[in-house]
C-alpha positions as a Markdown table, in Angstrom:
| # | Residue | x | y | z |
|---|---|---|---|---|
| 1 | Met | -69.9 | -43.9 | -13.8 |
| 2 | Thr | -69.5 | -41.0 | -11.3 |
| 3 | Ser | -69.0 | -37.6 | -12.7 |
| 4 | Ser | -65.5 | -37.3 | -11.5 |
| 5 | Ile | -64.3 | -40.2 | -13.8 |
| 6 | Ala | -66.0 | -39.1 | -16.6 |
| 7 | Arg | -64.3 | -35.6 | -16.1 |
| 8 | Arg | -61.3 | -37.3 | -15.8 |
| 9 | Arg | -61.8 | -39.5 | -19.0 |
| 10 | Leu | -62.4 | -36.1 | -20.9 |
| 11 | Leu | -58.9 | -34.8 | -20.2 |
| 12 | Ala | -57.3 | -35.6 | -23.3 |
| 13 | Gly | -60.1 | -33.7 | -25.5 |
| 14 | Ala | -60.7 | -30.1 | -26.1 |
| 15 | Ala | -64.3 | -30.7 | -25.4 |
| 16 | Ala | -63.2 | -31.2 | -21.8 |
| 17 | Ala | -61.6 | -28.0 | -21.0 |
| 18 | Pro | -64.9 | -26.0 | -19.9 |
| 19 | Phe | -66.3 | -29.0 | -17.7 |
| 20 | Leu | -63.0 | -29.6 | -16.1 |
| 21 | Ala | -62.5 | -25.9 | -15.7 |
| 22 | Ala | -65.7 | -25.8 | -13.9 |
| 23 | Cys | -65.0 | -29.1 | -11.9 |
| 24 | Gly | -61.4 | -28.5 | -11.2 |
| 25 | Gly | -59.4 | -29.6 | -8.1 |
| 26 | Gly | -58.7 | -27.9 | -5.0 |
| 27 | Ala | -56.0 | -25.5 | -6.2 |
| 28 | Ser | -55.8 | -22.7 | -8.6 |
| 29 | Asp | -55.7 | -23.0 | -12.2 |
| 30 | Gly | -52.3 | -22.3 | -12.2 |
| 31 | Val | -52.3 | -19.8 | -15.1 |
| 32 | Gly | -50.2 | -16.5 | -14.8 |
| 33 | Ser | -51.1 | -13.2 | -16.2 |
| 34 | Asp | -48.8 | -14.1 | -19.4 |
| 35 | Gly | -50.6 | -17.1 | -19.8 |
| 36 | Thr | -47.8 | -19.7 | -18.6 |
| 37 | Val | -49.2 | -22.6 | -16.8 |
| 38 | Thr | -47.4 | -23.9 | -13.7 |
| 39 | Val | -47.1 | -27.3 | -12.6 |
| 40 | Glu | -45.8 | -28.8 | -9.6 |
| 41 | Leu | -43.8 | -32.0 | -9.7 |
| 42 | Trp | -42.8 | -34.1 | -6.6 |
| 43 | His | -40.0 | -36.4 | -8.2 |
| 44 | Gly | -38.8 | -38.2 | -5.0 |
| 45 | Gln | -35.4 | -38.5 | -6.2 |
| 46 | Ser | -32.0 | -37.9 | -4.6 |
| 47 | Asp | -28.4 | -37.6 | -5.6 |
| 48 | Thr | -28.0 | -38.6 | -9.3 |
| 49 | Gly | -31.7 | -39.2 | -10.0 |
| 50 | Arg | -32.5 | -35.7 | -8.7 |
| 51 | Lys | -29.8 | -34.1 | -10.7 |
| 52 | Ala | -31.1 | -36.2 | -13.9 |
| 53 | Val | -35.0 | -35.1 | -13.5 |
| 54 | Glu | -34.0 | -31.5 | -12.7 |
| 55 | Ala | -32.0 | -31.5 | -15.8 |
| 56 | Leu | -34.6 | -32.9 | -17.8 |
| 57 | Val | -37.3 | -30.4 | -16.1 |
| 58 | Ala | -34.9 | -27.4 | -17.2 |
| 59 | Glu | -34.8 | -28.5 | -20.8 |
| 60 | Phe | -38.6 | -29.1 | -20.7 |
| 61 | Asn | -39.2 | -25.5 | -19.3 |
| 62 | Arg | -36.7 | -24.2 | -21.9 |
| 63 | Thr | -38.7 | -25.8 | -25.0 |
| 64 | His | -41.9 | -25.2 | -23.9 |
| 65 | Pro | -42.2 | -21.5 | -23.1 |
| 66 | Arg | -46.1 | -21.8 | -22.0 |
| 67 | Ile | -45.5 | -24.2 | -19.3 |
| 68 | Arg | -43.1 | -24.3 | -16.3 |
| 69 | Val | -42.5 | -27.5 | -14.4 |
| 70 | Asp | -41.6 | -26.5 | -10.5 |
| 71 | Ser | -39.3 | -29.4 | -9.3 |
| 72 | Ala | -38.5 | -28.0 | -6.2 |
| 73 | Gly | -41.9 | -28.8 | -4.2 |
| 74 | Gly | -42.6 | -31.7 | -2.2 |
| 75 | Gly | -39.5 | -32.3 | -0.1 |
| 76 | Val | -40.2 | -36.1 | 0.0 |
| 77 | Leu | -38.1 | -39.1 | -1.2 |
| 78 | Ser | -39.8 | -41.8 | -3.0 |
| 79 | Asp | -40.0 | -44.0 | -0.2 |
| 80 | Ala | -42.4 | -41.9 | 1.9 |
| 81 | Met | -44.3 | -40.4 | -1.3 |
| 82 | Leu | -47.6 | -42.4 | -0.9 |
| 83 | Gln | -47.8 | -41.1 | 2.6 |
| 84 | Lys | -47.1 | -37.6 | 1.6 |
| 85 | Val | -49.4 | -37.6 | -1.4 |
| 86 | Thr | -52.2 | -39.3 | 0.6 |
| 87 | Ala | -52.2 | -36.4 | 3.2 |
| 88 | Ala | -51.9 | -34.0 | 0.6 |
| 89 | Leu | -55.1 | -35.4 | -1.2 |
| 90 | Ala | -57.0 | -35.3 | 2.2 |
| 91 | Ser | -55.7 | -31.5 | 2.7 |
| 92 | Gly | -57.1 | -30.6 | -0.8 |
| 93 | Ser | -53.3 | -29.2 | -1.8 |
| 94 | Tyr | -51.4 | -31.6 | -3.8 |
| 95 | Pro | -49.2 | -31.7 | -6.5 |
| 96 | Asp | -49.8 | -32.0 | -10.3 |
| 97 | Ile | -47.3 | -35.0 | -10.9 |
| 98 | Ala | -45.8 | -37.4 | -8.2 |
| 99 | Tyr | -43.5 | -40.2 | -8.5 |
| 100 | Ile | -45.7 | -43.1 | -7.5 |
| 101 | Phe | -44.4 | -46.7 | -7.2 |
| 102 | Gly | -46.2 | -49.2 | -9.3 |
| 103 | Ser | -46.9 | -51.1 | -6.3 |
| 104 | Asp | -48.8 | -48.3 | -4.6 |
| 105 | Leu | -50.7 | -47.2 | -8.0 |
| 106 | Ala | -54.0 | -49.1 | -7.1 |
| 107 | Ser | -54.2 | -47.5 | -3.9 |
| 108 | Ile | -53.7 | -43.9 | -5.1 |
| 109 | Ala | -55.8 | -44.6 | -8.1 |
| 110 | Arg | -58.8 | -44.7 | -6.0 |
| 111 | Ser | -58.8 | -41.0 | -5.5 |
| 112 | Pro | -61.1 | -39.3 | -7.7 |
| 113 | Arg | -58.3 | -36.6 | -8.4 |
| 114 | Val | -56.2 | -39.0 | -9.8 |
| 115 | Val | -56.2 | -38.3 | -13.7 |
| 116 | Asp | -57.3 | -41.0 | -16.3 |
| 117 | Leu | -54.5 | -41.0 | -19.0 |
| 118 | Thr | -55.8 | -44.1 | -21.3 |
| 119 | Ser | -56.8 | -41.4 | -24.2 |
| 120 | Ala | -53.6 | -39.4 | -23.5 |
| 121 | Leu | -51.1 | -42.5 | -23.9 |
| 122 | His | -53.1 | -44.5 | -26.0 |
| 123 | Ala | -52.8 | -41.5 | -28.8 |
| 124 | Gly | -49.7 | -40.0 | -27.4 |
| 125 | Pro | -46.4 | -39.4 | -29.4 |
| 126 | Thr | -44.6 | -42.7 | -27.8 |
| 127 | Pro | -46.7 | -45.6 | -29.6 |
| 128 | Trp | -48.3 | -47.4 | -27.0 |
| 129 | Arg | -47.6 | -50.9 | -28.6 |
| 130 | Ser | -43.9 | -49.7 | -28.4 |
| 131 | Leu | -44.0 | -49.9 | -24.6 |
| 132 | Trp | -42.8 | -53.2 | -23.1 |
| 133 | Ala | -45.8 | -55.3 | -21.8 |
| 134 | Pro | -44.6 | -55.1 | -18.0 |
| 135 | Val | -44.6 | -51.2 | -18.7 |
| 136 | Arg | -48.4 | -51.0 | -20.1 |
| 137 | Glu | -49.5 | -53.7 | -17.4 |
| 138 | Gly | -47.8 | -51.7 | -14.7 |
| 139 | Val | -49.8 | -48.3 | -15.4 |
| 140 | Thr | -53.0 | -49.9 | -16.1 |
| 141 | Val | -56.0 | -50.6 | -13.5 |
| 142 | Asn | -59.2 | -52.1 | -14.3 |
| 143 | Gly | -58.3 | -51.7 | -17.9 |
| 144 | Arg | -57.6 | -47.9 | -17.7 |
| 145 | Val | -54.2 | -46.2 | -17.9 |
| 146 | Arg | -53.9 | -44.2 | -14.4 |
| 147 | Ala | -50.4 | -43.3 | -14.5 |
| 148 | Ala | -47.6 | -42.7 | -17.0 |
| 149 | Pro | -44.5 | -45.1 | -16.7 |
| 150 | Ala | -41.4 | -43.2 | -15.0 |
| 151 | Leu | -39.0 | -46.2 | -14.7 |
| 152 | Leu | -38.4 | -49.9 | -15.4 |
| 153 | Asp | -36.3 | -52.5 | -14.0 |
| 154 | Ser | -35.9 | -56.0 | -13.9 |
| 155 | Leu | -34.2 | -58.4 | -11.5 |
| 156 | Ala | -31.3 | -60.8 | -12.0 |
| 157 | Val | -28.3 | -62.2 | -10.0 |
| 158 | Val | -24.9 | -60.1 | -9.9 |
| 159 | Tyr | -22.0 | -62.3 | -8.9 |
| 160 | Asn | -18.5 | -61.7 | -7.7 |
| 161 | Arg | -16.1 | -63.5 | -10.2 |
| 162 | Lys | -13.1 | -63.2 | -7.9 |
| 163 | Leu | -14.9 | -65.0 | -5.2 |
| 164 | Phe | -16.1 | -67.7 | -7.2 |
| 165 | Arg | -12.6 | -68.3 | -8.4 |
| 166 | Gln | -11.3 | -68.5 | -5.2 |
| 167 | Ala | -13.8 | -70.9 | -4.1 |
| 168 | Gly | -12.9 | -73.0 | -7.3 |
| 169 | Val | -16.8 | -72.9 | -8.2 |
| 170 | Asp | -17.9 | -72.6 | -12.0 |
| 171 | Phe | -19.9 | -69.1 | -12.8 |
| 172 | Pro | -23.4 | -69.7 | -13.3 |
| 173 | Arg | -25.2 | -69.9 | -16.4 |
| 174 | Ala | -28.7 | -69.2 | -17.7 |
| 175 | Gly | -31.3 | -71.9 | -17.1 |
| 176 | Trp | -29.5 | -72.8 | -13.5 |
| 177 | Thr | -31.7 | -74.0 | -11.2 |
| 178 | Trp | -33.0 | -72.5 | -7.4 |
| 179 | Asp | -31.4 | -75.9 | -6.2 |
| 180 | Glu | -28.1 | -75.0 | -7.7 |
| 181 | Phe | -28.4 | -71.5 | -6.6 |
| 182 | Ala | -28.7 | -72.5 | -2.8 |
| 183 | Asp | -25.7 | -75.1 | -3.4 |
| 184 | Thr | -23.6 | -72.5 | -4.8 |
| 185 | Ala | -24.4 | -70.0 | -2.0 |
| 186 | Arg | -23.6 | -72.6 | 0.5 |
| 187 | Arg | -20.0 | -73.6 | -1.4 |
| 188 | Leu | -19.1 | -69.8 | -1.3 |
| 189 | Thr | -19.9 | -69.1 | 2.3 |
| 190 | Ala | -16.9 | -68.7 | 4.2 |
| 191 | Pro | -17.3 | -67.6 | 7.9 |
| 192 | Gly | -13.8 | -67.4 | 8.7 |
| 193 | Arg | -13.6 | -64.6 | 6.1 |
| 194 | Gly | -16.7 | -63.0 | 6.7 |
| 195 | Val | -18.0 | -64.1 | 3.2 |
| 196 | Phe | -22.0 | -64.7 | 2.5 |
| 197 | Gly | -23.1 | -66.7 | -0.4 |
| 198 | Thr | -25.7 | -64.2 | -0.8 |
| 199 | Gly | -27.8 | -61.7 | 0.7 |
| 200 | Trp | -31.8 | -61.0 | 1.1 |
| 201 | Pro | -33.4 | -57.8 | 2.6 |
| 202 | Gly | -34.9 | -58.5 | 6.0 |
| 203 | Thr | -37.0 | -55.6 | 6.9 |
| 204 | Gly | -40.2 | -57.3 | 5.6 |
| 205 | Asp | -40.9 | -54.5 | 3.4 |
| 206 | Glu | -41.7 | -54.5 | -0.3 |
| 207 | Asp | -38.0 | -54.9 | -1.4 |
| 208 | Thr | -38.1 | -58.2 | 0.8 |
| 209 | Val | -41.2 | -59.4 | -1.0 |
| 210 | Trp | -40.8 | -58.9 | -4.6 |
| 211 | Arg | -37.8 | -60.8 | -4.9 |
| 212 | Leu | -40.1 | -63.8 | -4.0 |
| 213 | Trp | -43.0 | -63.5 | -6.8 |
| 214 | Pro | -40.7 | -64.6 | -9.8 |
| 215 | Met | -40.2 | -68.0 | -7.4 |
| 216 | Ile | -43.8 | -68.3 | -6.9 |
| 217 | Trp | -44.8 | -67.5 | -10.7 |
| 218 | Asp | -42.3 | -70.0 | -11.9 |
| 219 | Leu | -44.0 | -72.8 | -9.8 |
| 220 | Gly | -47.4 | -71.8 | -11.2 |
| 221 | Gly | -48.7 | -69.8 | -8.5 |
| 222 | Asp | -50.0 | -66.3 | -8.5 |
| 223 | Val | -50.5 | -63.2 | -6.5 |
| 224 | Val | -54.3 | -63.6 | -6.2 |
| 225 | Ala | -56.2 | -66.6 | -7.1 |
| 226 | Ala | -58.7 | -66.6 | -10.0 |
| 227 | Asp | -61.8 | -66.5 | -7.6 |
| 228 | Gly | -60.3 | -63.1 | -6.3 |
| 229 | Lys | -61.1 | -64.3 | -2.7 |
| 230 | His | -57.9 | -66.0 | -1.8 |
| 231 | Ile | -54.2 | -65.9 | -2.7 |
| 232 | Gly | -52.8 | -67.6 | -5.4 |
| 233 | Phe | -49.7 | -68.9 | -3.9 |
| 234 | Ala | -50.5 | -71.0 | -0.8 |
| 235 | Asp | -48.6 | -74.0 | -1.7 |
| 236 | Gln | -46.1 | -72.6 | -4.2 |
| 237 | Gly | -45.2 | -69.9 | -1.8 |
| 238 | Val | -44.5 | -72.6 | 1.0 |
| 239 | Arg | -41.8 | -74.3 | -1.7 |
| 240 | Ala | -40.2 | -71.0 | -2.2 |
| 241 | Leu | -40.1 | -70.2 | 1.3 |
| 242 | Glu | -38.4 | -73.7 | 1.8 |
| 243 | Thr | -35.4 | -72.4 | -0.7 |
| 244 | Leu | -35.1 | -69.3 | 1.8 |
| 245 | Ala | -35.2 | -71.8 | 4.7 |
| 246 | Arg | -32.1 | -73.9 | 3.1 |
| 247 | Leu | -30.2 | -70.9 | 2.8 |
| 248 | Ser | -31.1 | -69.8 | 6.3 |
| 249 | Arg | -30.0 | -73.3 | 7.5 |
| 250 | Asp | -27.0 | -73.4 | 5.6 |
| 251 | Lys | -26.0 | -69.8 | 7.2 |
| 252 | Ser | -25.2 | -68.8 | 3.6 |
| 253 | Val | -27.7 | -65.9 | 3.3 |
| 254 | Tyr | -26.9 | -62.3 | 4.8 |
| 255 | Val | -30.4 | -60.9 | 6.1 |
| 256 | Asp | -30.2 | -57.1 | 5.8 |
| 257 | Pro | -31.8 | -55.4 | 8.5 |
| 258 | Lys | -31.7 | -52.2 | 6.9 |
| 259 | Pro | -34.3 | -50.8 | 4.5 |
| 260 | Ser | -33.8 | -50.6 | 0.8 |
| 261 | Gly | -31.0 | -53.5 | 1.3 |
| 262 | Glu | -28.5 | -50.7 | 1.5 |
| 263 | Gln | -26.2 | -52.8 | 4.0 |
| 264 | Met | -26.7 | -55.8 | 1.8 |
| 265 | Tyr | -25.2 | -54.2 | -1.3 |
| 266 | Gln | -22.3 | -52.8 | 0.6 |
| 267 | Val | -21.3 | -56.1 | 1.8 |
| 268 | Phe | -21.5 | -57.3 | -1.9 |
| 269 | Met | -19.5 | -54.2 | -2.9 |
| 270 | Ala | -17.0 | -54.7 | -0.1 |
| 271 | Gly | -16.4 | -58.4 | -1.5 |
| 272 | Arg | -18.0 | -60.3 | 1.2 |
| 273 | Met | -20.8 | -61.5 | -0.9 |
| 274 | Ala | -20.5 | -63.7 | -3.8 |
| 275 | Met | -24.1 | -63.1 | -5.2 |
| 276 | Val | -27.1 | -60.5 | -5.0 |
| 277 | Gly | -30.5 | -60.5 | -6.5 |
| 278 | Thr | -30.6 | -56.7 | -7.9 |
| 279 | Gly | -31.6 | -54.8 | -11.0 |
| 280 | Pro | -29.9 | -52.4 | -13.2 |
| 281 | Trp | -29.8 | -49.4 | -10.8 |
| 282 | Gln | -27.2 | -51.1 | -8.7 |
| 283 | Leu | -24.5 | -51.5 | -11.6 |
| 284 | Pro | -23.0 | -48.1 | -11.6 |
| 285 | Asp | -22.4 | -48.3 | -7.8 |
| 286 | Ile | -21.0 | -52.1 | -8.1 |
| 287 | Ile | -18.7 | -50.6 | -11.2 |
| 288 | Gly | -17.8 | -48.0 | -9.1 |
| 289 | Ala | -16.5 | -50.1 | -6.3 |
| 290 | Gly | -14.4 | -52.1 | -8.6 |
| 291 | Val | -16.1 | -55.3 | -8.2 |
| 292 | Asp | -15.1 | -57.8 | -10.9 |
| 293 | Tyr | -18.5 | -58.8 | -11.6 |
| 294 | Asp | -20.8 | -60.5 | -14.0 |
| 295 | Val | -25.0 | -61.1 | -14.2 |
| 296 | Val | -26.8 | -64.0 | -14.9 |
| 297 | Pro | -30.5 | -64.4 | -15.5 |
| 298 | Leu | -32.5 | -65.9 | -12.0 |
| 299 | Pro | -32.5 | -69.2 | -11.3 |
| 300 | Thr | -35.7 | -71.2 | -11.9 |
| 301 | Tyr | -37.6 | -74.3 | -10.6 |
| 302 | Ser | -39.3 | -75.3 | -14.2 |
| 303 | Gly | -36.4 | -74.4 | -16.7 |
| 304 | Arg | -38.8 | -71.5 | -17.9 |
| 305 | Pro | -36.8 | -68.4 | -17.3 |
| 306 | Val | -39.0 | -65.8 | -15.4 |
| 307 | Thr | -38.4 | -62.3 | -13.6 |
| 308 | Ile | -40.1 | -59.5 | -12.3 |
| 309 | Ser | -40.3 | -55.7 | -13.3 |
| 310 | Gly | -41.6 | -53.4 | -11.3 |
| 311 | Pro | -42.2 | -50.0 | -13.2 |
| 312 | Asp | -42.6 | -47.0 | -11.2 |
| 313 | Thr | -44.9 | -44.3 | -12.4 |
| 314 | Trp | -45.5 | -40.5 | -12.8 |
| 315 | Thr | -48.9 | -40.2 | -11.4 |
| 316 | Val | -51.1 | -36.7 | -12.6 |
| 317 | Phe | -53.3 | -35.3 | -10.5 |
| 318 | Asp | -56.5 | -33.1 | -11.3 |
| 319 | Asn | -55.9 | -29.3 | -10.3 |
| 320 | Gly | -58.0 | -27.9 | -13.0 |
| 321 | Ser | -58.0 | -28.2 | -16.8 |
| 322 | Ala | -55.1 | -26.0 | -17.3 |
| 323 | Arg | -52.6 | -27.4 | -15.2 |
| 324 | Ser | -53.9 | -31.1 | -15.6 |
| 325 | Arg | -53.0 | -30.7 | -19.6 |
| 326 | Ala | -49.7 | -29.3 | -18.8 |
| 327 | Ala | -48.8 | -32.1 | -16.5 |
| 328 | Val | -49.7 | -34.8 | -19.2 |
| 329 | Glu | -48.0 | -32.8 | -21.6 |
| 330 | Phe | -44.9 | -33.3 | -19.4 |
| 331 | Val | -45.2 | -36.8 | -18.7 |
| 332 | Arg | -45.7 | -37.7 | -22.5 |
| 333 | Trp | -42.5 | -35.5 | -23.1 |
| 334 | Met | -40.4 | -37.7 | -20.7 |
| 335 | Met | -41.6 | -40.9 | -22.0 |
| 336 | Arg | -40.1 | -40.0 | -25.5 |
| 337 | Pro | -37.3 | -42.3 | -26.4 |
| 338 | Ala | -34.8 | -39.1 | -26.6 |
| 339 | Gln | -35.7 | -38.0 | -23.0 |
| 340 | Asp | -36.2 | -42.0 | -21.8 |
| 341 | Ala | -33.0 | -42.4 | -23.0 |
| 342 | Arg | -31.2 | -39.7 | -21.2 |
| 343 | Trp | -33.2 | -40.8 | -17.6 |
| 344 | Asp | -32.1 | -44.5 | -18.1 |
| 345 | Leu | -28.4 | -43.7 | -18.6 |
| 346 | Ser | -28.1 | -41.4 | -15.5 |
| 347 | Ala | -30.6 | -43.3 | -13.3 |
| 348 | Gly | -29.7 | -46.9 | -14.1 |
| 349 | Ser | -33.0 | -47.9 | -15.4 |
| 350 | Leu | -33.9 | -49.7 | -18.6 |
| 351 | Pro | -35.7 | -48.2 | -21.5 |
| 352 | Leu | -39.5 | -48.1 | -21.5 |
| 353 | Ser | -39.7 | -48.7 | -24.9 |
| 354 | Ser | -38.2 | -51.0 | -27.8 |
| 355 | Ala | -38.0 | -47.4 | -29.6 |
| 356 | Thr | -35.5 | -46.3 | -26.9 |
| 357 | Ala | -33.6 | -49.3 | -26.9 |
| 358 | Asp | -33.0 | -48.9 | -30.6 |
| 359 | Arg | -31.4 | -45.4 | -29.8 |
| 360 | Pro | -27.7 | -45.0 | -30.4 |
| 361 | Glu | -26.9 | -43.6 | -27.1 |
| 362 | Trp | -28.8 | -46.7 | -25.5 |
| 363 | Arg | -26.8 | -49.2 | -27.5 |
| 364 | Leu | -23.7 | -47.9 | -27.0 |
| 365 | His | -24.3 | -47.7 | -23.1 |
| 366 | Ser | -25.4 | -51.4 | -23.4 |
| 367 | Arg | -22.1 | -52.6 | -25.0 |
| 368 | Arg | -20.0 | -50.5 | -22.5 |
| 369 | Thr | -21.9 | -51.6 | -19.3 |
| 370 | Arg | -21.2 | -55.5 | -18.5 |
| 371 | Gly | -24.3 | -57.4 | -17.3 |
| 372 | Leu | -26.9 | -54.4 | -18.8 |
| 373 | Asp | -28.0 | -56.8 | -22.1 |
| 374 | Val | -29.1 | -59.7 | -19.1 |
| 375 | Phe | -31.6 | -57.2 | -17.6 |
| 376 | Thr | -32.8 | -56.1 | -20.7 |
| 377 | Glu | -33.3 | -59.4 | -22.1 |
| 378 | Ala | -35.1 | -60.4 | -19.3 |
| 379 | Leu | -38.0 | -58.3 | -19.9 |
| 380 | Gly | -39.0 | -60.8 | -22.4 |
| 381 | Ser | -39.9 | -63.1 | -19.6 |
| 382 | Ala | -40.9 | -60.3 | -17.0 |
| 383 | Arg | -44.0 | -60.2 | -15.4 |
| 384 | Val | -45.5 | -57.3 | -12.6 |
| 385 | Arg | -47.3 | -57.5 | -9.5 |
| 386 | Pro | -51.0 | -56.9 | -10.1 |
| 387 | Val | -52.5 | -53.5 | -9.8 |
| 388 | His | -54.7 | -54.6 | -7.0 |
| 389 | Ala | -56.1 | -52.4 | -4.2 |
| 390 | Ala | -55.5 | -55.3 | -1.4 |
| 391 | Tyr | -51.4 | -55.9 | -2.6 |
| 392 | Pro | -50.0 | -53.7 | 0.0 |
| 393 | Gln | -51.8 | -55.8 | 2.7 |
| 394 | Ile | -50.6 | -59.2 | 1.3 |
| 395 | Ser | -47.4 | -57.7 | 0.6 |
| 396 | Gln | -47.2 | -57.1 | 4.5 |
| 397 | Ala | -48.5 | -60.3 | 5.3 |
| 398 | Leu | -45.8 | -61.9 | 3.0 |
| 399 | Gly | -43.0 | -59.6 | 4.2 |
| 400 | Glu | -43.5 | -61.1 | 7.7 |
| 401 | Ala | -43.3 | -64.5 | 6.6 |
| 402 | Ile | -40.4 | -64.1 | 4.6 |
| 403 | Val | -38.6 | -62.6 | 7.5 |
| 404 | Ser | -39.8 | -65.3 | 9.8 |
| 405 | Val | -38.4 | -68.2 | 7.5 |
| 406 | Leu | -34.7 | -66.2 | 6.8 |
| 407 | Leu | -34.4 | -66.0 | 10.4 |
| 408 | Gly | -35.4 | -69.4 | 11.4 |
| 409 | Lys | -38.3 | -68.4 | 13.8 |
| 410 | Asp | -41.0 | -70.3 | 11.7 |
| 411 | Ser | -41.6 | -72.9 | 9.2 |
| 412 | Pro | -42.0 | -72.4 | 5.6 |
| 413 | Ala | -45.8 | -74.1 | 6.2 |
| 414 | Gly | -46.6 | -71.9 | 9.4 |
| 415 | Ala | -45.3 | -68.9 | 7.9 |
| 416 | Leu | -47.4 | -69.1 | 4.8 |
| 417 | Arg | -50.5 | -70.1 | 6.7 |
| 418 | Arg | -50.5 | -67.0 | 8.8 |
| 419 | Cys | -49.9 | -65.0 | 5.6 |
| 420 | Ala | -52.7 | -66.8 | 3.9 |
| 421 | Gln | -54.9 | -66.0 | 6.7 |
| 422 | Arg | -54.5 | -62.0 | 6.8 |
| 423 | Ser | -54.2 | -61.8 | 3.0 |
| 424 | Asp | -57.4 | -63.7 | 2.6 |
| 425 | Ala | -59.1 | -61.1 | 4.8 |
| 426 | Ala | -57.7 | -58.4 | 3.0 |
| 427 | Leu | -59.0 | -60.2 | -0.3 |
| 428 | Leu | -62.7 | -60.0 | 1.2 |
| 429 | Ile | -62.8 | -56.2 | 2.1 |
| 430 | Pro | -65.1 | -54.7 | -0.7 |
| 431 | Arg | -63.3 | -52.2 | -2.4 |
């Protein structure tokens, strides 16, 4: 154990204060002459999400007069947060809290400046066991809690009921198979009217990749094999890619060249796509576009439901004891059911805990939002990507394999073979 790790693990205890003060990070202690502690938050949100975070920050500042959270800094959106924070850590001037994607947590947690939140969250005001299992797993690295959960979602299929009626196709039902999905997409595709059966992000980034993991898990595969030296989806990945190859051959899939699936969602909301795999964050826009929609769980190969959840995080950085304690108090406050419910209703995410799901405002919101209960119930079968330092390299290799298959440039077996070669090499790098 290094001294820096020991220091971070002592964060939650009062005895830690003198040691932390002596070994704090590169910034000032942040304590004003009146005793107020200022912490810097890089929230990475835009539009509705930004307004929601800023409203919560204003309330926290109003109700915690000894702490001031400054949410104006950073000037960076969440997509570029990892690069911005990495550069900030290298320069020695970094925020106290940053919104870090769950898939990036393992990379950023290698920094000795990331505060260990194990004690702070296990003994926090929101009972640790009340958090959904994907939430707990998504913020845990090597048995330690390395961040606070910020946002939770899951994947399901949203479909356009009007297009189904026009094509004379029955609405999909829970328990449907990937073969039925591909067949349905083919039947709903109408080239003459510019209608696609479904869509898939085609940039090769994580938005391209994470949609494939439920298919691989359903087939018995995993991201990393038990030996830790190889990918765990050499065979299952080929079969999952064969489903995408079928969509490509049928010309029933719209491959979106834009980041974040922006164009794919525009096609769906314009009534020219019958089905799209997405999360609850997309429902406000779909409702706003006036689409006659409903939601159904992801198809399966095995008949056992499985989906993916991608919890993002509030990661806390050590800028000295006073700022670290204030930052931890803020993220624990944000996790409380009252604040979590407000954030979920504004940002289109799911409750972090069963306590939030039981709140009246969430139950009312769920009743009024068609299909939201499907995303929430899917959490019971949700898995998360491993918080593994080699995951970014695996994701990049798999993303390129998926795109090559979607574009018909490679076979599933050939694409997966190249993915395995690069990913296995990444897994052998000591970390």
